[in-house]
N, C-alpha and C positions, 0 to 999 in steps of 0.2 A: 619317246622316253627322255627323261632328264639325264644330264651328264653324270649327276651324282649316282643315280641308279645304275648306270652302265659301269661306272668305276667300281661300285660296291659289288656288283655281280662278277666283274672281272677279278677282283681281289679274292672272292670266295672260290672261283674256279682255279686261280693260281695256288691258293692254300690246299685245295683238294688235290691238285696235280702234284704238289710238293709232298703231301702225305702219301699219295699212291706210289711215288717214286722212292720214298724212303720208309716204306711200311715196316721193313725188318728193324730199322733203328727205332721206330716209334713203339714197337712191341718189345724192345729190350727191357728187361726188368732191372730196376735199380732200387736201392734202399733210400727211402726219403724220410726226412725228419719233419714231424708236424709240430715240434716244439715240446709237447708233452709225451709223445710216443714216436716210434719209427715204424714205417710200413714198407713192404716190398711191393712195388707197383711200377708200371711202365711210366717213366717221366714224360715221354712223348705223348702217351695217351692222356695223361693228366693235363698236360698243356693244351692238347687238342680239345678236351672237354671244357676246360676253362675258356678257351677261345670261342667255342660254340655257345657257352652260357653268356659270355660277354656280348657276342653277336646277337643272340636272342634278346638280351636285355636292351641292346641298342635298337634293334628292330621294333621291339615293343614300345620303347620310349618314343621313337620316331613316329610310329603308327598312332600312338596316343596323342602326341602333339599335333599331328596332321589332322586327325579326326576332331580334336578340340578346336583347332583353327577353322576347320570346315564348318562345324556347328556354329561357331561364333560368327563366321562370315554369313551364314544363312540367317542367323538372328539379326545381324546388322542390316542385311538386305531386306528382311521383312520390315524392320523398323524404318529403314530408308523409304521403302515403298509406302508405308503408312504415313510418314511425314510428307512424302510427295503428294499423296492423295489429300492430306489435310491442306497442303499449300494450294493444290488445284481447287479444292472446295472454297478455300478462302479467296482465291483469285476470282473464281466464278461469283462468289458472293460480292466481292468488290465491284465486279463488272455489272452485276445486277443492281447494286446500290448506285453505281455511277449512272446506269441507264435510267433508274427511277429518278435520280437527281436531275438528269438532263431532261427527262419528260416533265418533271415539275417545273423546271426553269422555262421550258418551252410553253407550258400551260400558263405560267405567270406572264411570260412575254406576250402570249396571245391575248390574255385578258387585258394587259396594259395597252396593247395595240387597239383592242376593241374599245377600251375606255377613251383612248386618245381619239379614235375615229368618231366615237359618239360625241365627244366634246367638240371636235372640229365641225361635225355636222350641225350641232346645236349652235355653235358660233357662226357658221356660215348662214344658217337659217336666220339668226338674229341680225347679222349684217345685211342679209337680203331684205328683211323686214324694214330695217333702218333705211336701206337704199330705196326701197319702194316708197317709204314715207317721204323721203327727201324728193324723190321724183314727183310724187303726188303734190308735195308742197311747191316744188318748182313749177309744175303744171298750173297749179292754182295761182301762183305769183305771175306766171306768164299770161295766164288767162285774164288776170286782173289788170295787168299792164296793157294787154291788148284791148280790154274793155275800156280802160281809161283813154287809150289812144283813139279808139273808135269814137268814143264820146267827144273827144277834142276835135276830131276830124268832122264829126257831124255838126258840132257847134260852129266850127269854122265854115263849113259848107252852108249852114243855115245863116250865119252872119254874112257870108259873102253874097248870098242871094238877096238878102235884104238890104 
């Protein structure tokens, strides 16, 4: 229980005890003026009824404010949950979008790597063909030089024999 509720209940108990202890004085009839007329009634009883009405109005007002606050808090809680769900959905959407973006980037990078690999393979093949042509040309040149050298040696051998 809250401290306010305990204090309020204690005050009501004290007023009830005071009335019970002084019941004869509360029942003593007096002449009261209402401004436009006078009546004979117990002043203590009138004050006790006014205190009860004021207490009932206070309790009604407090109950109304508390129930209004509770309803408003529930409404805010529902709105907060709805906003949280929207934020979660937006975040999930961003994650999905990021995942799709990263997948597209990976695919682009893969295609770029494949294109680079194909270009390198083609360039290596071209270099290999060029190298093979140079080797063949070098072989032909070497064979021609060897042929000339053999020719010279044969001529010298024939000229030395004669």
